[in-house]
C-alpha positions in Angstrom: -11.8 -8.4 -3.3 -13.1 -5.0 -4.3 -16.6 -6.1 -3.6 -15.6 -7.0 -0.1 -13.9 -3.6 0.4 -17.0 -1.8 -0.9 -19.3 -3.8 1.3 -17.1 -3.1 4.3 -17.2 0.6 3.5 -20.9 0.6 4.2 -20.9 -1.8 7.2 -22.2 -0.3 10.5 -18.7 -0.6 12.2 -17.0 1.4 9.4 -19.8 4.0 9.1 -19.5 4.7 12.8 -15.7 4.9 12.7 -14.2 7.8 10.7 -10.7 6.3 10.8 -11.8 3.1 9.2 -13.9 5.0 6.7 -10.9 7.1 5.8 -8.7 4.0 5.5 -11.1 2.3 3.1 -11.4 5.5 1.1 -7.6 5.6 0.7 -7.5 1.9 -0.1 -10.2 2.2 -2.8 -9.0 5.5 -4.3 -5.3 5.3 -3.6 -3.1 7.2 -1.2 -1.6 9.3 -4.0 0.7 12.1 -2.9 -0.9 12.3 0.5 1.8 10.2 2.1 4.6 12.4 0.5 3.5 15.5 2.3 2.3 14.2 5.7 2.6 11.2 8.0 0.3 8.3 7.5 -1.6 8.8 10.7 -2.4 12.4 9.5 -3.6 11.0 6.2 -5.8 8.6 8.0 -7.0 11.2 10.5 -5.9 8.8 13.3 -4.0 8.8 16.5 -0.4 7.7 15.7 -1.0 4.7 18.0 -4.2 3.6 16.2 -3.8 -0.1 15.1 -4.7 0.8 11.5 -1.7 3.1 11.1 0.7 0.3 11.9 -1.2 -2.3 9.9 -1.3 -0.1 6.7 2.4 0.8 7.1 3.3 -2.8 7.5 1.6 -4.2 4.4 2.1 -1.2 2.1 5.7 -0.6 2.8 7.8 -3.2 1.0 11.5 -3.6 0.8 13.1 -3.6 -2.6 16.6 -3.2 -4.1 17.9 -0.1 -5.8 20.8 -0.6 -8.1 22.7 2.7 -7.6 26.1 3.6 -9.1 27.7 2.9 -5.7 26.2 -0.5 -5.6 22.9 -2.2 -4.7 21.1 -1.2 -1.5 17.8 -2.1 0.2 15.0 0.4 -0.2 11.6 0.8 1.6 8.8 2.0 -0.6 5.2 2.8 0.5 2.9 1.7 -2.4 0.2 4.4 -2.9 -1.9 2.8 -5.7 -5.5 1.8 -5.1 -5.9 -1.7 -3.8 -7.8 -2.8 -6.9 -4.8 -1.7 -9.1 -2.4 -3.6 -6.8 -4.6 -6.7 -7.0 -4.4 -6.5 -10.9 -0.6 -6.2 -10.7 -0.5 -9.2 -8.3 -2.4 -11.3 -10.9 -0.1 -10.1 -13.7 3.1 -10.7 -11.6 2.1 -14.4 -11.1 3.1 -15.0 -14.7 6.6 -13.6 -14.0 9.4 -16.1 -14.5 12.1 -14.4 -12.4 12.4 -13.9 -8.7 12.5 -10.1 -9.0 10.2 -7.6 -10.6 11.3 -4.1 -11.5 8.8 -1.4 -10.5 9.1 1.9 -12.2 8.2 4.8 -10.0 9.1 7.5 -12.6 10.3 10.9 -11.3 9.2 11.7 -7.8 7.2 14.9 -7.4 8.9 16.3 -4.3 12.1 14.3 -3.6 14.6 14.7 -6.4 16.9 11.9 -5.0 14.0 9.3 -4.9 14.9 6.3 -7.0 13.1 6.0 -10.3 12.8 2.3 -10.0 13.5 -0.6 -7.6 13.4 -4.4 -7.8 11.0 -6.3 -5.5 10.3 -10.0 -5.0 7.7 -11.1 -7.6 5.1 -11.6 -4.8 5.3 -7.9 -3.7 1.8 -7.0 -4.8 0.3 -10.2 -3.6 1.7 -9.5 -0.1 0.1 -6.1 -0.1 -3.3 -7.5 -1.1 -3.1 -10.2 1.5 -2.1 -7.7 4.1 -5.1 -5.5 3.2 -7.5 -8.5 3.3 -6.1 -9.6 6.7 -6.6 -6.0 8.1 -10.1 -5.9 6.6 -11.0 -9.2 8.3 -9.4 -8.2 11.6 -10.7 -4.6 11.9 -14.1 -4.5 10.1 -16.8 -6.3 11.9 -20.2 -6.7 10.1 
């Protein structure tokens, strides 16, 4: 998958489109704290209505469960890790025997009340990788 992403990065359609170039750079290197401090369309240097903004938000934002003192609640989390790391996590999660996988976020750099962990379906990383590959196929033409 990484080979496909790297090849796409140098395809003529991506070379000519700074938004797609920025998207692939973020996918390969990770979004890091960029999405903490600014909206996704700003991170991608795209118009808010650009299709890539909605696609990335759709496959990288996953719904988990936070078990808080007041009870469990659903929680949307935008995964910022490089796509290669998420692909490795997807392979590792396939060996999981349960239906939920606890993801440890650790302390959040800017939001004190951000949960330190949440439980997600075991296919969470696979869904992100599949979403990325679908976007790659749909948006990057050789």
